[in-house]
C-alpha positions as CSV (number, residue, x, y, z in Angstrom):
1,X,-18.5,19.5,12.8
2,X,-17.8,22.3,10.2
3,X,-15.8,24.4,12.8
4,X,-13.5,21.5,13.5
5,X,-10.0,21.5,11.9
6,X,-8.8,18.0,10.9
7,X,-5.3,16.9,10.2
8,X,-5.1,13.6,8.4
9,X,-2.0,11.6,9.3
10,X,-1.0,9.5,6.4
11,X,1.9,7.4,5.0
12,X,4.2,6.3,7.8
13,X,7.0,4.9,5.7
14,X,6.5,1.3,6.6
15,X,5.2,-1.8,4.9
16,X,1.7,-0.4,4.9
17,X,2.5,3.1,3.6
18,X,0.5,2.7,0.3
19,X,-2.6,1.3,2.2
20,X,-2.5,4.3,4.5
21,X,-2.5,6.7,1.5
22,X,-5.5,4.9,0.1
23,X,-7.3,5.2,3.5
24,X,-6.4,8.9,3.6
25,X,-7.8,9.4,0.0
26,X,-11.2,8.0,1.1
27,X,-11.3,10.1,4.2
28,X,-10.5,13.3,2.2
29,X,-13.4,12.6,-0.2
30,X,-15.8,12.4,2.8
31,X,-14.5,15.6,4.4
32,X,-14.7,17.5,1.1
33,X,-18.3,16.4,0.5
34,X,-19.2,17.5,4.1
35,X,-17.3,20.8,3.8
36,X,-15.0,19.9,6.7
37,X,-11.7,21.9,6.7
38,X,-8.7,19.6,6.7
39,X,-5.0,19.4,6.0
40,X,-2.9,16.3,5.6
41,X,0.5,15.5,6.9
42,X,2.8,12.8,5.4
43,X,4.2,11.2,8.5
44,X,7.9,10.5,8.7
45,X,8.8,8.9,12.1
46,X,12.1,10.8,12.0
47,X,10.6,14.3,12.3
48,X,6.9,13.8,13.3
49,X,7.4,14.8,16.9
50,X,8.8,18.2,15.8
51,X,6.3,18.8,12.9
52,X,3.2,18.0,14.9
53,X,3.8,20.9,17.3
54,X,2.4,23.3,14.6
55,X,-1.0,21.6,14.7
56,X,-2.1,22.1,18.4
57,X,-5.6,23.1,17.5
58,X,-6.3,20.3,15.1
59,X,-8.0,16.9,15.6
60,X,-5.7,14.3,14.1
61,X,-7.5,11.7,11.9
62,X,-5.1,8.8,12.2
63,X,-5.1,7.2,8.7
64,X,-1.8,5.3,9.4
65,X,-1.5,1.5,9.5
66,X,1.4,-0.6,10.7
67,X,4.3,0.2,13.0
68,X,4.6,3.7,14.5
69,X,1.1,4.8,13.5
70,X,-0.9,1.8,14.9
71,X,1.2,0.6,17.8
72,X,0.8,3.4,20.4
73,X,4.0,5.4,19.5
74,X,2.3,8.2,17.6
75,X,-0.6,8.2,20.1
76,X,2.0,8.8,22.9
77,X,3.5,11.8,21.0
78,X,0.0,13.3,20.5
79,X,-0.8,12.8,24.2
80,X,2.3,14.7,25.2
81,X,1.3,17.5,22.9
82,X,-2.3,17.4,24.2
83,X,-3.6,16.9,20.6
84,X,-6.8,15.0,20.1
85,X,-6.8,12.0,17.8
86,X,-9.1,9.4,16.4
87,X,-9.2,5.6,17.1
88,X,-7.9,3.9,20.2
89,X,-5.7,5.2,23.0
90,X,-1.9,4.6,23.1
91,X,-2.3,1.7,25.6
92,X,-5.0,-0.1,23.6
93,X,-3.2,0.5,20.3
94,X,0.0,-1.0,21.8
95,X,-1.9,-4.1,23.2
96,X,-3.7,-4.8,19.9
97,X,-0.6,-4.4,17.8
98,X,1.3,-6.9,20.1
99,X,-0.3,-10.2,19.0
100,X,1.1,-12.2,21.9
101,X,0.0,-9.6,24.5
102,X,-3.5,-9.3,23.2
103,X,-3.9,-13.1,22.9
104,X,-2.8,-13.4,26.6
105,X,-5.6,-11.0,27.7
106,X,-8.1,-13.0,25.5
107,X,-6.9,-16.3,26.9
108,X,-7.1,-15.0,30.5
109,X,-10.8,-14.2,29.8
110,X,-11.5,-17.8,28.7
111,X,-11.8,-17.1,25.0
112,X,-10.3,-19.8,22.7
113,X,-7.2,-18.8,20.8
114,X,-4.6,-21.0,19.0
115,X,-1.7,-22.1,21.2
116,X,1.4,-19.9,20.6
117,X,4.9,-19.0,21.7
118,X,7.0,-15.8,21.3
119,X,10.6,-15.9,20.1
120,X,13.3,-13.6,18.9
121,X,14.2,-13.6,15.2
122,X,17.9,-14.1,16.1
123,X,16.9,-17.4,17.8
124,X,15.3,-18.8,14.6
125,X,17.5,-21.5,13.1
126,X,17.1,-25.1,11.7
127,X,17.1,-26.7,15.2
128,X,14.5,-24.2,16.5
129,X,12.2,-24.9,13.5
130,X,12.4,-28.6,14.0
131,X,11.5,-28.1,17.7
132,X,8.5,-25.9,16.7
133,X,7.4,-28.6,14.2
134,X,7.5,-31.2,17.0
135,X,5.5,-29.0,19.3
136,X,2.8,-27.8,16.9
137,X,3.0,-30.2,13.9
138,X,1.4,-27.5,11.7
139,X,2.2,-23.8,12.5
140,X,2.2,-20.2,11.4
141,X,5.1,-17.8,12.0
142,X,4.6,-14.1,11.7
143,X,6.0,-10.8,13.1
144,X,4.6,-10.2,16.6
145,X,4.2,-6.5,16.0
146,X,2.8,-6.0,12.5
147,X,-0.6,-5.8,10.7
148,X,-2.3,-6.8,7.5
149,X,-0.9,-10.4,7.4
150,X,2.5,-9.0,6.7
151,X,5.4,-11.6,6.8
152,X,3.2,-14.6,7.5
153,X,4.7,-18.0,6.8
154,X,2.5,-21.1,7.0
155,X,3.9,-24.6,7.5
156,X,1.2,-27.3,7.3
157,X,2.9,-30.0,5.2
158,X,6.2,-31.7,4.5
159,X,7.0,-29.6,1.4
160,X,6.3,-26.3,3.1
161,X,8.4,-27.4,6.1
162,X,11.4,-28.4,4.0
163,X,11.1,-25.2,1.9
164,X,11.0,-23.1,5.1
165,X,14.1,-24.8,6.4
166,X,15.9,-24.2,3.1
167,X,14.9,-20.5,3.1
168,X,15.3,-19.7,6.8
169,X,18.1,-17.2,6.3
170,X,16.3,-15.5,3.5
171,X,13.2,-15.2,5.8
172,X,15.4,-13.8,8.6
173,X,17.0,-11.2,6.4
174,X,13.7,-10.2,4.8
175,X,12.0,-9.5,8.1
176,X,15.1,-8.5,10.1
177,X,13.4,-5.2,11.2
178,X,11.0,-7.3,13.3
179,X,12.8,-8.5,16.4
180,X,10.0,-10.7,17.8
181,X,7.9,-13.3,16.1
182,X,4.9,-15.2,17.2
183,X,4.6,-18.9,16.4
184,X,1.1,-20.3,16.5
185,X,-0.5,-23.7,15.9
186,X,-2.1,-23.7,12.5
187,X,-5.9,-24.3,12.6
188,X,-7.6,-25.0,9.3
189,X,-11.1,-23.7,8.9
190,X,-13.3,-20.8,7.9
191,X,-11.6,-17.4,8.1
192,X,-14.1,-15.0,9.7
193,X,-13.9,-11.3,10.6
194,X,-16.2,-9.0,12.5
195,X,-16.1,-5.2,12.5
196,X,-17.1,-3.4,15.7
197,X,-18.0,0.3,16.3
198,X,-18.5,2.3,19.5
199,X,-20.1,5.6,18.7
200,X,-22.7,6.0,21.5
201,X,-21.0,4.3,24.5
202,X,-22.3,1.0,23.2
203,X,-20.2,-1.5,21.2
204,X,-22.0,-2.8,18.2
205,X,-20.9,-5.7,15.9
206,X,-21.7,-5.0,12.2
207,X,-21.6,-8.5,10.7
208,X,-19.6,-11.6,10.2
209,X,-17.8,-12.0,6.9
210,X,-16.2,-15.2,5.6
211,X,-13.1,-14.6,3.6
212,X,-12.3,-16.9,0.7
213,X,-9.2,-16.7,-1.4
214,X,-7.0,-18.8,-3.7
215,X,-3.9,-18.4,-1.5
216,X,-3.2,-20.5,1.6
217,X,-4.1,-17.5,3.8
218,X,-5.6,-14.0,3.6
219,X,-2.3,-12.3,2.8
220,X,-1.4,-8.6,2.3
221,X,-2.0,-8.7,-1.4
222,X,-5.3,-10.4,-1.1
223,X,-6.5,-7.9,1.4
224,X,-5.8,-4.8,-0.7
225,X,-6.2,-6.0,-4.3
226,X,-9.6,-6.0,-5.8
227,X,-10.8,-9.4,-6.9
228,X,-8.2,-11.5,-5.1
229,X,-10.4,-12.3,-2.1
230,X,-14.1,-13.1,-1.9
231,X,-16.1,-11.6,1.0
232,X,-19.1,-13.7,1.9
233,X,-21.4,-11.4,3.9
234,X,-23.3,-12.7,5.9
235,X,-21.0,-15.6,6.5
236,X,-22.5,-19.0,5.7
237,X,-22.2,-20.5,9.2
238,X,-24.8,-21.6,11.7
239,X,-26.9,-18.9,13.4
240,X,-25.4,-19.9,16.7
241,X,-21.8,-19.5,15.4
242,X,-22.8,-16.2,13.7
243,X,-24.1,-14.8,17.0
244,X,-21.1,-16.2,18.9
245,X,-18.7,-14.4,16.5
246,X,-20.6,-11.1,17.0
247,X,-20.5,-11.5,20.8
248,X,-16.8,-12.5,20.9
249,X,-15.9,-9.4,18.7
250,X,-17.7,-7.1,21.1
251,X,-15.9,-8.7,24.1
252,X,-12.5,-8.4,22.4
253,X,-13.2,-4.7,21.6
254,X,-14.0,-4.1,25.2
255,X,-11.3,-6.3,26.8
256,X,-8.6,-4.8,24.6
257,X,-9.8,-1.2,25.4
258,X,-10.6,-0.2,21.8
259,X,-12.5,3.0,21.1
260,X,-14.3,4.1,18.0
261,X,-13.8,1.2,15.5
262,X,-12.0,-2.2,15.4
263,X,-12.0,-5.4,13.5
264,X,-11.5,-8.9,15.0
265,X,-10.4,-12.0,13.1
266,X,-11.4,-15.5,13.9
267,X,-11.0,-19.0,12.6
268,X,-13.9,-21.5,12.8
269,X,-12.4,-25.0,13.1
270,X,-14.8,-27.1,11.0
271,X,-13.6,-30.3,12.6
272,X,-14.6,-29.4,16.2
273,X,-17.0,-26.5,15.4
274,X,-15.0,-24.2,17.8
275,X,-14.3,-20.5,17.1
276,X,-10.7,-19.3,17.9
277,X,-9.7,-15.6,18.3
278,X,-6.8,-14.6,16.1
279,X,-6.3,-10.9,16.5
280,X,-8.0,-7.5,16.9
281,X,-7.1,-4.6,14.6
282,X,-7.6,-1.2,16.3
283,X,-7.2,0.7,13.0
284,X,-8.9,-1.4,10.3
285,X,-8.5,-0.3,6.7
286,X,-10.9,2.2,5.3
287,X,-10.1,1.7,1.6
288,X,-12.6,0.8,-1.2
289,X,-11.9,-2.9,-0.7
290,X,-11.8,-2.9,3.1
291,X,-14.0,-5.0,5.3
292,X,-15.3,-2.5,7.8
293,X,-17.0,-0.1,5.2
294,X,-18.5,-3.2,3.5
295,X,-19.9,-4.5,6.8
296,X,-21.2,-1.0,7.7
297,X,-23.0,-0.8,4.4
298,X,-24.5,-4.2,5.2
299,X,-26.0,-2.6,8.4
300,X,-27.2,0.4,6.3
301,X,-24.5,2.7,7.8
302,X,-22.9,4.8,5.1
303,X,-19.2,5.4,4.8
304,X,-19.5,9.1,5.5
305,X,-21.4,8.3,8.7
306,X,-18.5,6.1,9.8
307,X,-15.9,8.8,9.1
308,X,-17.8,11.6,10.7
309,X,-18.6,9.5,13.8
310,X,-14.9,8.5,14.2
311,X,-14.1,12.3,14.3
312,X,-16.9,12.9,16.8
313,X,-15.5,10.2,19.1
314,X,-12.0,11.6,19.4
315,X,-10.1,11.7,22.7
């Protein structure tokens, strides 16, 4: 390990820029403690393809989150330059980041997921929202290609529906950089998440966490601000449902082609006791409030072990 040269890719200049810097800071601590040589590169999509050419002999630790870093684009550039990098391949990253695409694969493998449609942001107007309301009654609308609950809008009652209709143009302007949106039926229940690792050619699920928070959903602020969300680990669900979540997360990790680490989110519908797949994150956060390090600790796997194993499992 000590003879390996690591280049930490951080930043990304997107909505998850600050989270990426926090992830990078945690990785740097581990590498310093283990006397692993590293450099860091603040990634700017405009010049990354040129800048990366100077680092041919490095292993890139991809500490990026969100568009460009997590969606296969940066992985494709690294592939072209024959530079090794952590986490999943370009193809797998692209699939996981495309919510509709990943749900299709999950659905084709007979795993429950909320009903959904894909639409262009330009097609979103009052008539379209009324049509969606008739189809789903209660629904969630969010960018199809984004992470960390960015841009989610929930409509589950008359007040929220009327407010969304009123603010539709504000919503479109705010998220105009996202061309496609996924509209999903809203299922109320327990929000559950499972981290998975694959460090020895065997996918292992670390645990099931129930996420409780004061807001109507686990939004970006709740995810990355200490004290805004309560993590219940192990989740207080039946043993059968707990095991089912672990197995479904392992299946999702495999079906979506993830390597190294991933985290899959579910909703447990408390009315029908069914578990629904929501999405898989191929580059889960590694900050001090992130779920994967917490679940690893629960399984008696230290944070440095996770980081060093991610590096060992580069492609």
